[in-house]
C-alpha positions as a printed NumPy array, in Angstrom:
array([[  0.   ,   0.   ,   0.   ],
       [  1.272,   3.459,  -0.881],
       [  1.95 ,   5.535,   2.271],
       [  3.014,   8.76 ,   0.548],
       [  0.833,  11.732,   1.505],
       [ -0.806,   9.756,   4.311],
       [ -0.562,   9.866,   8.058],
       [ -2.248,   9.007,  11.327],
       [ -2.657,  10.509,  14.789],
       [ -3.581,   8.959,  18.126],
       [ -4.506,  10.296,  21.537],
       [ -1.366,  11.306,  23.448],
       [ -1.13 ,   8.901,  26.412],
       [  1.91 ,  10.846,  27.718],
       [  0.153,  14.234,  28.036],
       [  0.892,  15.681,  31.47 ],
       [  0.473,  19.445,  30.88 ],
       [ -2.048,  21.557,  28.96 ],
       [  0.774,  22.615,  26.631],
       [  1.49 ,  19.012,  25.567],
       [ -0.223,  17.9  ,  22.338],
       [ -3.582,  16.128,  22.601],
       [ -2.63 ,  13.871,  19.685],
       [  0.654,  12.623,  18.201],
       [  1.478,  10.581,  15.14 ],
       [  3.367,  10.579,  11.869],
       [  2.863,  11.241,   8.179],
       [  4.729,  10.775,   4.909],
       [  4.454,  13.941,   2.765],
       [  6.133,  14.027,  -0.647],
       [  8.428,  11.2  ,   0.439],
       [  9.526,  12.91 ,   3.688],
       [  8.484,  11.421,   7.033],
       [  7.166,  13.891,   9.615],
       [  6.203,  13.625,  13.278],
       [  2.82 ,  15.205,  13.987],
       [  1.716,  16.997,  17.135],
       [ -1.897,  18.19 ,  17.256],
       [ -3.881,  20.195,  19.777],
       [ -7.641,  20.505,  20.191],
       [ -8.66 ,  24.065,  19.356],
       [-11.237,  24.071,  22.141],
       [-11.115,  22.032,  25.379],
       [-14.705,  20.825,  24.871],
       [-14.028,  19.615,  21.288],
       [-15.38 ,  16.155,  20.545],
       [-12.793,  13.375,  20.75 ],
       [-14.547,  11.743,  17.765],
       [-14.38 ,  14.833,  15.544],
       [-12.002,  17.388,  17.058],
       [-10.987,  20.565,  15.336],
       [ -7.184,  20.411,  15.293],
       [ -4.137,  22.609,  14.895],
       [ -1.09 ,  20.734,  13.56 ],
       [  2.637,  21.149,  13.989],
       [  4.754,  19.138,  11.544],
       [  8.395,  18.336,  12.255],
       [ 10.686,  16.312,  10.03 ],
       [ 11.447,  12.99 ,  11.684],
       [ 15.078,  12.501,  12.633],
       [ 16.711,   9.628,  10.785],
       [ 19.296,   7.958,  12.96 ],
       [ 22.181,   6.57 ,  10.982],
       [ 24.735,   4.219,  12.453],
       [ 28.285,   5.305,  11.803],
       [ 30.726,   2.457,  11.095],
       [ 33.458,   1.831,  13.637],
       [ 36.911,   2.921,  12.536],
       [ 37.953,  -0.76 ,  12.57 ],
       [ 35.259,  -1.526,   9.951],
       [ 36.602,   1.018,   7.416]])
């Protein structure tokens, strides 16, 4: 299945402060993977159909560097 220009968010189980996102997830946009943080615009917004504000951040790709002995 093609994942480009698709994403998903879930309720943030780690939310401890009002400033933490209500939802987190990820998305692939034009071949670049992003982390998503989303906040309900109003505290009383429905969990089934919330109005959201998004913040997209490029996901960090961790690359393993070879040991000097392996070069």
